N, C-alpha and C positions, 0 to 999 in steps of 0.2 A: 631801762625806762619804767617808770611806775605804770602798772597796768591800767589804773584808773585814768592816768593822763593820756595813755594811748586811746582809750575809749572816747575820752572827751575830744581829742583831735579828730578822730574818725567821725563822731557825731556832728562836730562843728562843720566839717567838710560837707557832709550830706545836707545839713540844715541850710547852709549858705546856698548851695546849688538849688535845692528845692524852693527856697524863698525867692531866689532870682528868677527861676522858671515861672513861678506863680505871678510875680510882678510883671514879667515880660508878656506873659499870656494875657494878662489883664489889659495892658496898654495896647497890645496888638489888636484888640477887639474894638478900639475906639475908631470910629469911622467919620466923625464930624469934619476932620481936617484932611484925612487921607482921600476921601472920595473926590476932592477937587483935582487930584493928580491921576485919576483913572484914565488910562489910555482907551481910545475907541477900539471896538472889536471888529474884526473882519472875518467872521466865521461862517457866514451863510452863503449857500449857493456855489459851492466849489465842485467843479467837474473833475472826477477822479479817474485816472487811467493807470493801469499796471502793465508795463511792457507794451504800451500802445493799445491795450484792450480796455474799452470803456467799462467802468465799474458802476458809475451812477453819480448823481448830483447829491451831495451830502452837506451837512453842517459839521463844523469842527468843534471840539476834537473828535477824532474818529480813528479806529484801527481797522485797516483793511487786510485781507489775506494776501500775503506776498512772500515769495521766497527770498533768501538772501541774495544780495546784489541785483534784485529786481529794480527796474526804473519806475518809481512811483511818482506820478505827476498830478498836481492839483492846479486848476486854472479857473479864472473868472474875470469879469469886467470890473474895473475900478469905478468907484462911485464919484459923485460930484465933489466930495471932500478933497479929492486928489487934483482939483484945479490948483490947489496950493501945494507947495513942497511938503512932503510927509516922510516920516521914517517908519518902516515896517519892522516889527519885532517878531522874529521867527525862532521858535525853540526846536533845535534839532536834537534827536535822541540817537546818539552814536551814528550819525548819518552825514554823508557828503551832501552839500546843498548847492543848487544852482537856481538862480532867479532870472527869469526872462521877462522883458517888457516888449510886447509886440514882436516876439521871436528874437529880440536882441538881448544878449547876456549882459546884465547890469551888476551881477554879483555872483561870485563863485568861491566856495570853500571846500577844498578836498584835503582830507587828512593823509592821503597817500602821496601828496607832493613831497613830503619830508619823511625819510625813513625813521627819523627820531621821534616823530609824532605818534601819539596814540589816540584812538577814537575817543572823543569826549562828547558829553551832552552839554551843549552850550547854546547861548543866544546868538542870533545873527541879526545885525542891524543893517537894513537895506534902505538906502536913500532913494526915494521916488521923486523925479523932477516935477516941476509945476506943469500944469496943462496936461496931466495924464488921465484925466477923467475920460472914461469910455475905452481906455486902452486895456488890452488883455495882459494880465499878469499870470505867469506860470512858475510854479515852484516845483523843482525836481529834487527828489530825495532818494539816495541810494545808501544802503547799509550792508555790510558783510555779515550782519547778525540777523538771523531769521526773526527773532522775537522783537526786533526794533525796526525791521525793514518796512512794515506797513503802518508805522505810527505817524499820525498827523496831529500835531498839537495845536492849541489855540493860537491865533494870530492877532496881534494888536498893532495899532498905528497911531501916530500923532507927531508933534514936534519932538526933537531929541530931548529937550528938557522934561517933557511930559513922560516920555518913555522911561527916562532915568528915574523920575520920581515914582512912577508906577512900580518899577522893580524894587525900589527901596521900600515903598510902603507895603509891598507884599512879602519881602524876604529879609529886610534889614534886621529884624528882631532875631532871626535865626543866626545871623552872623554875630550879633552882639552876645547871644547866649554862648555860642561856641568859643568866642574869644575870652569871655569871662571864665568859662570852665577850664580853658587852657591855663589861664593865669592862676586860678585857685589850685588846680592839680599840680602845676609846676612848683608853686610855693610849698604845698603840702609835701611833695616828694623831696624837695630840697631840704626842708627842715628835718625830715626824718633821716635823710642820707648823711647830713652834716652832724646833727646833734644826737641822734638816737640810733645810729647804724649798728653799734655793738649790741644793743639790747634786742632789737627786733627789726627785720627788714620788710615785714609784711605791709606796714603802713606805707613805706616807700614804694613798694610794688603797686599798691592801690593807687597812689598818686600818678605813677607812670602809666598805669592802665587808663586812668582818667584823661591823661594827655592824648593818648591815641584815640580814645572815643571822641574827644573834643575835636581832633583833627578830622575824624570822619564826619562829624556834624558840620564842621567848617566846609568840607567838600560838598556836602548836601545842601548847603545854604542857598545854592543856585546863583549867587551874585559874586562869587569869588573872582570871576573873570573881569569884573569891573575894576579890580585892583591889581590883579596879576594876569597879564595876557600871555599865558603859557599853556598851550594845549596839553603838553605832556604832564605837567603838574596837575592841571584840572582833571584830566582823564584818569590819572593813576592814584591820586591822593587817597580817595575813598577806599580803593582796594588794598593799598599798602597799609593803611591804618587798621583796617579790619584784620588783615593777616598778622600784623604785629601784635594786636591786642589779643 
């Protein structure tokens, strides 16, 4: 393969990726339409307990001191907005999640229920029934990892459509970038493997490396679970991609 053509292919790949990242970053800063899809926040006045010991009343997000497998509990009263049915959006960070309403469990997610599951940082969508204003909601988090055990992320709420639009407005551009990079890297590697394999394999390796990095970006997009409801894939894709690259 002509060395000059090799350079042109390599520069073309980089130029396309950089141009797309610039375009996506520009559009992601436009807030005139996206703000109408912002979900309401439920971050103030949470009473935090770790293994039944009261820590304090805090605003989220917050990281509290907790050992692995500690029972971290956050509770508060629901506002008047919960006279109407609402969906609460909880981000769990490698944590089992239990949600109680007036001491009754209304949602539970345990990664230990299936031996083939791996702990994943995912969103939990919890439906709150109407006429729940003034009720006590309690969120219980348990993680086998010390660094994640005391992590309390922001909490949002709203109708399901608003929650969905909120996630898309915040993270869809990351998904688009990763998918385009996968496509470009795949085409780049395929062209070099088929047409220029005898001359040089370095460009093909560069394309394969780009595919694995793109898969890592896809895993970090935070909305992969909206399309693939598989805890094992969501929890392992980022680590496998980094290891392979």
